[in-house]
N, C-alpha and C positions, 0 to 999 in steps of 0.2 A: 188591105186598107192602110193608108199611110198614117203613122203616128203623128199626132199634133201635140206640140209642147208649148209651155208658157214662155213667152219672150217679152222683153221691153226694148223699145228702140234705144240704142246707145245714147242718142241725144237727150233722152229723158232720164238717164241714170245720173244721180247727183255726182258732180265732179269729184267730190271727196272720196266716193266709193271707187271711182275709176283710177285712183292712184295705185301704182304698182305695189303689190304686197298685201299685208294685213292691215286693215283699218278697224280699230275698236268700235264697237257699236254704241249708238245712242238710240233710245227708244224712238225718237223722232225720225232718224234716218231709216231704221228698220221698217216702221209703219209707212213712211213715205214710199219705200221701195215696194213692199208687198201689197200695198193698196193703191198703187199708181193707176190712174184712169186709162193709161195707154198700154197696160198689159193686155196681151192677146195671145191666141194660139196660132202657131205657124207649123207647117209641115216640117217634121224633123230633118229630113235630108237637106232642105233649103236652109234651115236655121244653122245646121252644123258647118256651113261654108260661107255664111254671110255675117261678117263682123259689124254690120250696121245694126245688129240686134244682139242683145245679151240674154242668154237663157238663165233663169233663176234656179240655182241648184242648192237645196238644203244639204249641208255638209256637217253631219253629226259626229262629234268626237265623244267616244264612250269611255268613261273612267270608272275603275273599280278601286276604291281606296286611293293609292298613289300610283296605280298602274293604268296604262291606256291600251285599249283594244287596237290592234293593227293586223293587217292581213296583206297578202299578195294577190294582185289581180291576175287571174288565170288566163289561159289562152282562149277561153270561150267567151270572154266579156264582149259587150256590144261596142265598147270604145277601143278600137284597135290601137289607137295612139298611146294608151295607158297600160297595155298588157305587159305582164311580168314585173311590173313595178309594185313596191309596197305602198300601202295607203293607210292613213289614219281615219279618214272620214267615211261614214256610211251615209248614203243618200243617192239622189239622182233627180231626174227631170220631173217637173210637175206636168201632168197631162190632162186631157179633157175628162178622163174617167175619174179625176179627183174632185170634180164639181160636186158639192154636197149642199143640201138645203139647210144643214144645221151648223157646219163648221166653215171657217174661212178656207178658201182654196189652197193657199200656201201650206197651212198647218195640216190639212187633210192629206196633201201630197207627201209631206214630211213623214207623217205617221204611217202612210202606206209603204213608203220605202223602208222604214224600220221594221215593219211587219214582214215584208217580203225578204229582206236581206238577212236579218238576224233574229226574227221572231219576237221582237219587242212590241207589246201591244199598249203599254201604258207609258206616258212620258211626263210624270208629275215633277220630276227634278230637272227639267229642261231649262237651260239658261242660254240666251243668245250672247255670243262673244263678239262678233264682228263680221267683216266681209273680207273675201280674198279676191283680188283681181290680178291677173297675169297676162298681159297682152304680148308677151315675148314668144309665145308659141301658138300653133294653130288651134289647139284645144282651148287654151285660155282666152283667146281673142273672142270667142263666142259664148263664154260662160262667166257668171258671177257666182262665187260661193258665198253662201250665208252660213256662217259657222256657229254651231250650237254645241254646248257641253251637256252631256247626259250622264248623271251618276247612277250606277247600277250596283246591285249586290249579288249578282250571279256570276261566279267565276267560270261557269260552264258555258257561257255565251259562245255561240259558234255560228258559222254561216249557214244559211238556208239556200244559198245560191251556188251553183257549180263554178262560177267564175270568181268567187271569193275564197281563196285557199290559204293554208298555212296561218290560220287565225290564232292569235294569242294575246295575252295581256303582258305588257312590258313596262318597266320603270322608265321614267323620262330620260335619265342619263344614258341608258342603253339606246333608246330611240335616237337621241341626239348624236350619239357616236356612229350611228349607221344612217345618218340623214341622206347621204348620197344615193341610197338604195330606194328612196321614196319618190313618188310622183311630185310634181312641182308644188301643188297646193299644200301637201303635207310638209314639204320643206319650208314653206312660208309660214305655216302656223306653229310648227314645233317650238321655235324659240319663245312663243307667246303663251304656251300652255302653263297653267299653274303647277308648281312642283309639289 
């Protein structure tokens, strides 16, 4: 069975969000995007090659004190274009299985990704920071990142997925010094993270 993922026609994405790089959030923009009436599910293989649609991707940055969770995408990840690159964000696609009678679709998908990838079940300290758009490469052309910051108190946080490897918490200056080893979205968000 073909996976169906949440998309929004590019023409319906607010122009401000489509600017290259990181755009700080406003509650109005966030709600406008995640509650848009033209959001719908599309077969993933078609969505991955059609830049007329943007896939909404929760991209959660996890912070422990003054250090940030980061990892390397292993060789078994589903997105071949990002393999072997380091990343700051935990998250992924919203799919039909995320439909819930009690929670908004976007937030249910975000929570599922955190459970699956790093075993986080509660998100009380979640703060929305903004959006990432990067139309300069084939991955970015079909995705919009919605960036969240989650403060945790567990230094033992680690991956529950085989494709997220070499997990660790690192101070921001160290991460900035190795920026070129990260995938594009991480490179775009790193300069905007609170120190």
